[in-house]
C-alpha positions as CSV (number, residue, x, y, z in Angstrom):
1,M,-36.2,-87.7,25.2
2,S,-36.7,-85.7,28.4
3,P,-40.3,-84.9,29.4
4,R,-41.5,-81.4,28.2
5,A,-41.2,-78.5,30.8
6,E,-44.2,-76.3,30.1
7,L,-45.0,-73.0,31.6
8,T,-48.5,-72.8,33.2
9,T,-50.3,-70.1,31.1
10,L,-52.8,-68.0,32.7
11,R,-55.0,-65.2,31.4
12,D,-55.8,-62.0,33.4
13,G,-59.3,-62.0,34.8
14,S,-59.7,-65.9,34.9
15,D,-60.3,-67.5,38.3
16,A,-57.1,-69.5,37.9
17,F,-55.1,-66.2,37.2
18,V,-56.5,-64.5,40.3
19,A,-55.9,-67.5,42.6
20,T,-52.4,-68.0,41.2
21,L,-51.6,-64.4,41.6
22,K,-52.7,-64.5,45.2
23,Q,-50.6,-67.6,45.8
24,L,-47.5,-66.0,44.2
25,E,-47.9,-62.7,46.3
26,Q,-47.6,-65.3,49.5
27,R,-44.7,-67.2,48.1
28,G,-42.5,-65.7,50.7
29,E,-44.4,-67.5,53.5
30,G,-42.1,-70.5,53.5
31,D,-42.8,-73.4,55.5
32,L,-39.8,-73.1,58.0
33,S,-42.0,-74.6,60.7
34,R,-41.6,-78.1,58.9
35,V,-37.7,-77.9,59.8
36,E,-37.8,-75.9,62.9
37,P,-37.6,-78.7,65.4
38,R,-34.7,-80.2,63.8
39,V,-33.0,-76.9,63.5
40,R,-33.7,-76.0,67.1
41,A,-32.1,-79.3,68.2
42,I,-28.8,-78.5,66.2
43,L,-28.8,-74.8,67.4
44,D,-29.2,-76.0,71.1
45,S,-26.6,-78.6,71.0
46,V,-23.9,-76.5,69.2
47,R,-24.6,-73.6,71.9
48,A,-24.3,-76.1,74.7
49,Q,-21.4,-78.5,73.4
50,G,-19.7,-76.2,71.0
51,D,-17.1,-77.8,68.7
52,D,-17.9,-81.3,69.6
53,A,-21.5,-80.6,68.6
54,L,-20.4,-79.0,65.4
55,R,-18.1,-82.0,64.4
56,Q,-21.0,-84.4,65.2
57,W,-23.5,-82.4,63.0
58,V,-21.0,-82.1,60.1
59,Q,-20.4,-85.8,60.3
60,E,-24.3,-86.7,60.3
61,L,-25.4,-84.0,57.7
62,E,-22.6,-83.5,55.7
63,S,-21.2,-87.0,55.5
64,R,-17.7,-85.9,56.2
65,T,-15.2,-85.8,59.1
66,L,-14.3,-82.4,60.3
67,G,-10.6,-81.9,60.8
68,Q,-9.6,-78.3,61.4
69,I,-12.8,-76.2,62.1
70,I,-11.4,-72.8,61.5
71,E,-8.7,-71.8,59.0
72,R,-7.2,-68.4,59.2
73,N,-4.3,-69.2,56.8
74,Y,-6.5,-70.7,54.3
75,G,-4.5,-70.5,51.2
76,G,-6.5,-67.7,49.5
77,K,-3.5,-66.1,47.5
78,A,-2.3,-69.5,46.4
79,A,-5.7,-70.6,45.3
80,L,-6.1,-67.2,43.3
81,D,-2.7,-67.8,41.6
82,G,-3.9,-71.4,40.7
83,L,-6.9,-70.4,38.8
84,S,-6.9,-70.1,35.0
85,Q,-6.2,-66.6,33.7
86,D,-9.7,-66.5,32.5
87,V,-11.5,-67.3,35.9
88,R,-9.0,-65.1,37.8
89,G,-9.5,-62.1,35.5
90,A,-13.3,-62.4,35.7
91,M,-13.1,-62.6,39.5
92,E,-10.7,-59.8,39.8
93,H,-12.8,-57.5,37.4
94,A,-15.9,-58.5,39.5
95,A,-14.2,-57.5,42.7
96,K,-13.1,-54.2,41.3
97,R,-16.5,-53.2,40.1
98,I,-18.2,-54.4,43.4
99,S,-15.7,-52.3,45.4
100,N,-16.3,-49.2,43.3
101,Y,-20.0,-49.4,43.4
102,H,-20.1,-49.8,47.3
103,E,-17.3,-47.3,47.8
104,R,-19.6,-44.8,46.1
105,Q,-22.5,-46.1,48.3
106,M,-20.4,-45.4,51.4
107,R,-20.2,-41.7,50.5
108,D,-23.8,-41.4,51.3
109,L,-23.7,-43.4,54.7
110,V,-22.6,-40.6,56.9
111,G,-23.3,-39.3,60.2
112,F,-24.1,-35.7,61.2
113,D,-23.9,-33.1,64.0
114,L,-26.8,-30.8,64.9
115,E,-26.2,-28.0,67.6
116,A,-28.6,-25.5,68.6
117,E,-29.7,-23.7,71.9
118,G,-27.1,-25.6,73.9
119,V,-28.0,-29.0,72.8
120,R,-25.5,-31.2,70.6
121,L,-26.9,-34.0,68.7
122,T,-24.7,-36.6,66.8
123,S,-25.8,-39.4,64.5
124,R,-22.7,-41.6,64.6
125,V,-22.1,-44.5,62.0
126,T,-19.5,-47.0,62.9
127,P,-18.7,-50.5,61.1
128,L,-19.6,-53.7,62.9
129,A,-16.6,-55.4,64.4
130,R,-17.2,-59.0,63.3
131,V,-19.4,-60.3,60.6
132,G,-20.3,-63.9,59.5
133,V,-20.9,-64.6,55.8
134,Y,-22.6,-67.8,54.8
135,A,-21.6,-69.3,51.3
136,P,-23.8,-72.0,50.1
137,G,-22.2,-75.3,49.2
138,G,-25.0,-77.6,48.2
139,K,-26.0,-78.0,44.5
140,A,-23.4,-75.6,43.5
141,R,-20.5,-73.4,44.8
142,Y,-20.8,-69.7,44.8
143,P,-17.5,-67.6,45.1
144,S,-19.7,-64.9,43.6
145,S,-21.7,-64.9,46.8
146,V,-18.4,-64.4,48.9
147,L,-17.7,-61.3,46.6
148,M,-21.1,-60.0,46.9
149,S,-21.2,-60.1,50.7
150,A,-17.8,-60.4,52.5
151,L,-16.2,-57.6,50.0
152,I,-18.9,-55.2,50.9
153,A,-18.5,-55.7,54.6
154,R,-14.7,-55.0,54.0
155,V,-15.6,-51.8,52.1
156,A,-17.9,-50.9,54.9
157,G,-15.0,-51.1,57.4
158,V,-15.7,-54.4,59.2
159,N,-12.6,-55.4,61.0
160,E,-13.1,-59.2,61.0
161,I,-15.0,-61.3,58.3
162,I,-15.7,-64.9,59.0
163,V,-16.9,-67.1,56.0
164,A,-18.7,-70.3,56.7
165,T,-18.9,-72.9,53.9
166,P,-18.3,-76.6,53.7
167,D,-15.1,-77.9,52.2
168,A,-14.3,-74.5,50.3
169,S,-13.2,-74.9,46.6
170,A,-10.4,-73.1,45.3
171,E,-12.6,-70.5,43.7
172,V,-14.3,-69.8,47.1
173,R,-10.8,-69.4,48.7
174,A,-9.8,-67.1,46.0
175,A,-12.9,-65.0,46.5
176,C,-12.3,-64.9,50.2
177,H,-8.7,-63.5,49.6
178,L,-10.1,-60.9,47.1
179,S,-12.6,-59.9,49.8
180,G,-10.1,-59.6,52.7
181,V,-11.9,-62.4,54.7
182,S,-10.1,-63.1,58.0
183,A,-11.0,-66.8,58.2
184,I,-13.0,-69.7,56.8
185,V,-15.2,-72.1,59.1
186,N,-15.4,-75.5,57.5
187,A,-19.1,-76.3,58.0
188,G,-22.5,-75.6,56.3
189,G,-26.1,-75.7,57.2
190,A,-27.7,-74.7,60.6
191,Q,-24.9,-76.0,62.3
192,A,-22.5,-73.3,60.8
193,I,-25.2,-70.5,61.6
194,A,-25.2,-71.9,65.3
195,A,-21.3,-71.7,65.5
196,L,-21.4,-68.0,64.3
197,A,-24.2,-67.0,66.2
198,Y,-23.1,-68.4,69.6
199,G,-19.5,-69.1,69.2
200,T,-17.4,-72.1,70.2
201,A,-13.9,-72.6,71.4
202,S,-12.7,-72.4,67.7
203,V,-15.2,-70.0,66.2
204,P,-15.5,-66.5,67.4
205,R,-19.1,-65.3,67.9
206,V,-20.2,-62.6,65.3
207,D,-22.4,-59.5,65.3
208,K,-24.2,-60.2,62.1
209,I,-24.8,-63.1,59.6
210,V,-25.5,-62.6,56.1
211,G,-25.9,-64.6,52.9
212,P,-28.3,-67.0,51.5
213,G,-28.9,-70.8,52.1
214,N,-31.5,-73.6,52.0
215,I,-34.4,-73.9,54.2
216,Y,-32.4,-75.3,57.1
217,V,-30.1,-72.1,57.0
218,A,-33.1,-69.9,56.7
219,A,-34.9,-71.4,59.7
220,A,-31.5,-71.2,61.6
221,K,-31.1,-67.6,60.8
222,R,-34.6,-66.7,62.0
223,L,-34.2,-68.5,65.2
224,V,-30.7,-66.8,66.1
225,F,-32.0,-63.5,65.2
226,G,-31.7,-61.4,68.6
227,Q,-28.5,-63.2,69.5
228,V,-27.1,-61.6,66.3
229,D,-28.5,-59.6,63.6
230,I,-29.2,-61.2,60.2
231,D,-29.7,-59.6,56.7
232,S,-33.0,-61.5,55.7
233,I,-34.8,-64.9,55.5
234,A,-33.9,-65.8,51.9
235,G,-36.2,-68.1,49.9
236,P,-35.7,-69.7,46.5
237,S,-34.2,-67.5,43.8
238,E,-36.9,-65.8,41.4
239,I,-37.0,-63.8,38.2
240,L,-40.0,-61.9,36.8
241,V,-39.5,-61.4,33.0
242,V,-41.7,-58.6,31.8
243,A,-42.5,-58.5,28.2
244,D,-44.4,-56.9,25.4
245,A,-44.7,-57.4,21.7
246,S,-41.1,-55.9,21.3
247,A,-39.5,-58.8,23.1
248,D,-37.3,-61.5,21.6
249,P,-38.7,-64.9,22.8
250,E,-35.3,-66.4,22.6
251,L,-34.0,-63.8,25.3
252,L,-37.1,-64.3,27.3
253,A,-36.4,-68.0,27.5
254,A,-32.8,-67.4,28.3
255,D,-33.6,-65.2,31.2
256,L,-36.1,-67.6,32.6
257,L,-33.7,-70.5,32.4
258,S,-30.9,-68.4,34.1
259,Q,-33.1,-68.6,37.2
260,A,-34.6,-72.1,36.7
261,E,-31.3,-73.8,36.8
262,H,-30.5,-72.6,40.2
263,D,-32.9,-74.9,42.2
264,E,-35.9,-76.9,41.5
265,A,-37.9,-74.5,43.9
266,A,-36.9,-71.4,42.0
267,Y,-39.6,-69.2,40.3
268,P,-39.2,-68.4,36.7
269,L,-42.1,-66.1,35.9
270,L,-43.0,-64.5,32.6
271,L,-45.5,-61.5,32.7
272,S,-46.5,-60.7,29.2
273,S,-48.9,-58.5,27.3
274,E,-48.2,-60.5,24.0
275,A,-50.2,-63.6,23.3
276,S,-47.8,-65.1,20.8
277,H,-45.5,-65.6,23.6
278,V,-47.4,-68.6,24.7
279,Q,-46.1,-70.6,21.8
280,S,-42.9,-68.9,20.9
281,V,-41.3,-68.7,24.3
282,Q,-42.3,-72.4,24.9
283,R,-40.5,-73.5,21.7
284,A,-37.5,-71.4,22.8
285,L,-37.4,-73.2,26.2
286,D,-37.5,-76.5,24.6
287,A,-34.7,-75.8,22.3
288,Q,-32.5,-74.3,24.9
289,L,-33.1,-76.9,27.6
290,E,-31.6,-79.5,25.4
291,G,-27.8,-79.8,26.3
292,L,-28.1,-77.7,29.3
293,P,-25.9,-79.3,32.1
294,R,-28.4,-78.6,34.8
295,N,-31.1,-79.6,32.6
296,A,-33.2,-81.6,35.2
297,I,-33.1,-78.8,37.7
298,A,-34.4,-76.2,35.2
299,R,-37.1,-78.6,34.0
300,A,-38.3,-79.2,37.5
301,S,-38.4,-75.4,38.5
302,L,-40.3,-74.7,35.2
303,T,-42.9,-77.5,35.7
304,N,-43.3,-76.6,39.5
305,N,-43.1,-72.9,39.8
306,G,-43.0,-71.6,36.1
307,F,-45.9,-69.4,34.9
308,L,-46.6,-67.2,32.0
309,L,-49.2,-64.4,33.2
310,L,-50.9,-62.9,30.2
311,V,-52.4,-59.5,30.6
312,E,-54.0,-56.8,28.3
313,N,-51.8,-53.8,28.6
314,R,-48.6,-51.9,29.8
315,D,-50.3,-50.5,32.9
316,R,-51.3,-54.0,34.0
317,L,-47.6,-55.2,33.6
318,V,-46.6,-52.5,35.9
319,E,-49.3,-53.1,38.3
320,I,-48.6,-56.8,38.8
321,A,-44.7,-56.4,38.8
322,N,-45.4,-54.1,41.9
323,M,-47.7,-56.6,43.4
324,L,-45.2,-59.6,43.1
325,A,-42.2,-57.5,44.2
326,A,-39.8,-60.0,42.8
327,E,-36.0,-60.6,43.5
328,H,-34.9,-59.9,39.9
329,V,-37.2,-58.1,37.3
330,A,-36.1,-58.2,33.6
331,L,-37.7,-55.6,31.4
332,H,-38.1,-56.7,27.6
333,V,-40.4,-53.9,26.8
334,D,-40.5,-50.7,24.5
335,R,-39.3,-47.7,26.7
336,P,-37.9,-50.0,29.5
337,R,-36.4,-47.2,31.4
338,D,-39.7,-45.5,31.8
339,M,-41.2,-48.8,33.0
340,A,-38.3,-49.2,35.5
341,N,-39.2,-45.9,37.0
342,A,-42.7,-47.1,37.4
343,I,-41.9,-50.4,39.1
344,L,-41.1,-49.4,42.7
345,R,-40.9,-52.7,44.3
346,A,-38.1,-54.9,43.2
347,G,-34.9,-56.2,44.4
348,A,-33.0,-55.4,41.0
349,L,-34.3,-54.3,37.8
350,F,-32.7,-55.3,34.5
351,I,-33.4,-52.6,31.9
352,G,-33.7,-53.4,28.3
353,P,-32.8,-56.7,26.1
354,Q,-29.0,-56.1,26.5
355,T,-29.1,-56.6,30.2
356,P,-29.2,-60.2,31.3
357,E,-29.8,-60.8,35.0
358,A,-26.5,-62.7,35.0
359,A,-24.6,-59.5,34.8
360,G,-26.0,-58.6,38.1
361,D,-25.2,-62.0,39.5
362,Y,-21.5,-61.6,38.7
363,L,-20.2,-58.2,37.4
364,A,-22.5,-55.2,37.3
365,G,-21.5,-54.0,40.8
366,P,-24.5,-53.9,43.2
367,S,-24.8,-56.8,45.5
368,H,-26.7,-59.8,44.1
369,V,-28.0,-60.7,47.7
370,L,-31.5,-59.4,47.2
371,P,-34.9,-59.7,49.0
372,T,-37.0,-62.8,47.8
373,G,-40.5,-63.8,48.2
374,G,-42.1,-60.4,47.9
375,A,-39.8,-58.9,50.5
376,A,-38.8,-56.2,48.2
377,R,-42.0,-54.5,49.3
378,Y,-39.9,-53.4,52.3
379,A,-36.4,-54.7,52.1
380,A,-33.3,-53.8,50.1
381,P,-30.3,-55.4,48.4
382,L,-27.5,-56.1,50.6
383,G,-25.2,-52.9,50.9
384,V,-22.7,-51.2,53.1
385,Y,-25.5,-49.9,55.3
386,D,-26.0,-53.6,56.5
387,F,-22.5,-53.6,58.0
388,V,-22.7,-50.7,60.3
389,S,-24.4,-49.7,63.5
390,R,-25.9,-46.3,64.2
391,S,-25.6,-44.4,67.6
392,S,-27.4,-41.2,68.9
393,L,-25.2,-38.9,70.9
394,I,-27.0,-36.4,73.1
395,E,-25.4,-33.6,75.0
396,Y,-27.2,-30.9,77.0
397,S,-25.7,-27.7,78.5
398,R,-27.1,-26.5,81.9
399,S,-29.1,-23.7,80.3
400,A,-30.5,-26.0,77.8
401,L,-31.8,-28.3,80.3
402,Q,-33.2,-25.5,82.3
403,A,-35.2,-24.4,79.2
404,H,-36.2,-27.9,78.2
405,G,-36.7,-29.4,81.7
406,P,-40.4,-28.4,82.2
407,D,-41.6,-30.1,79.1
408,I,-39.5,-33.1,79.7
409,A,-40.8,-33.5,83.4
410,N,-44.5,-32.7,82.2
411,F,-44.3,-35.2,79.6
412,A,-42.9,-37.9,82.0
413,R,-45.7,-37.3,84.5
414,A,-48.2,-37.5,81.8
415,E,-47.0,-41.1,81.4
416,G,-46.9,-41.9,85.1
417,L,-43.1,-41.9,85.3
418,E,-42.3,-39.7,88.3
419,A,-38.7,-40.8,88.4
420,H,-38.2,-39.9,84.9
421,A,-39.5,-36.3,86.0
422,R,-37.3,-36.2,89.1
423,A,-34.1,-37.2,87.2
424,V,-34.7,-33.8,85.4
425,T,-35.8,-31.6,88.3
426,R,-33.0,-32.7,90.5
427,R,-30.7,-31.2,88.0
428,T,-32.8,-28.1,87.4
429,S,-33.8,-27.2,90.8
430,H,-32.9,-28.1,94.5
431,T,-36.6,-28.3,95.9
432,E,-36.8,-32.1,95.7
């Protein structure tokens, strides 16, 4: 019999509760410094030696020989045609819903013109030219991550989309086809991030890299930021299940396991105001773990990072949910929409017992690429706004500059920048 995976139960007000809550608030402070020297070596070598270094690192770190580095004719249509009708239908259904949601999002992503008193101001929004999408290829393959990233870039109008993933499966190739991906780079890890960020003889340099990965990918993205833009530094996946006495323990356990099976480092967190959940949810977890294909991974996640935080009332549920700012927040409570309106810090909210987090992972429509580790305090789900640049256009008439010139020059001189002031006065007078 497998060892039992128990949630660590903590009651509000205890020293252990306070200490653990503080640790959970800081869970986004991953120890990237531990892998940074290795990642720097990979980045530096790919930047200097290009394809040769990329081949070397794939051989060393992925234990395979890299043939063709980039495929532009990657067989996506054939891969899609070769899928079972059930899988193909699910992927096409997901692609349609993701497109529909983000096409609606595009309607709010508009520039504007403002003209008054001889000054014309324009806020211009244009799609990025080339984007890199990282699709993980370690413990599992995620064609859903391709749809949830690359397809959104296509909706935003990005002309060239490069997916980096090691040894792409038929499902990943099919997802690339549905997303309008231009090419697939056959590499993973920090070496793939380096190739996308710096470019090689084979791999074109991109403007932005998006998509989750392991700690090496996260460290590489942080280090190349500035050479390219990135979406975020993704940490382990996480779910905060919020429950009261109305919740079904079987569904609470099911939602916790849906995240626990991702990775041993995932955070399955239950925040409840119902004391009976200590026993009832544990019994449900024990039963549902039996026969689960990724049983060992889920058990490790529950044992290492699984907590049941018991609080007294609904207000405290909301307060702690906002403090933790989790990636996924599932609401198994009375009047769940009212609570959703009060929880302002979350990557995605799953409202009511009939809304499993898995719906957001695959089919609902919004991107499942979400801020982790408490980053929902300031960050947002991946969207079309991540794939555009904004420019300000400023145009003065002669009369407008004559009117504004004294204030501009006075402000510049107040900052000790005489050349700034003279750049104005040379246009507005001929005395200097």
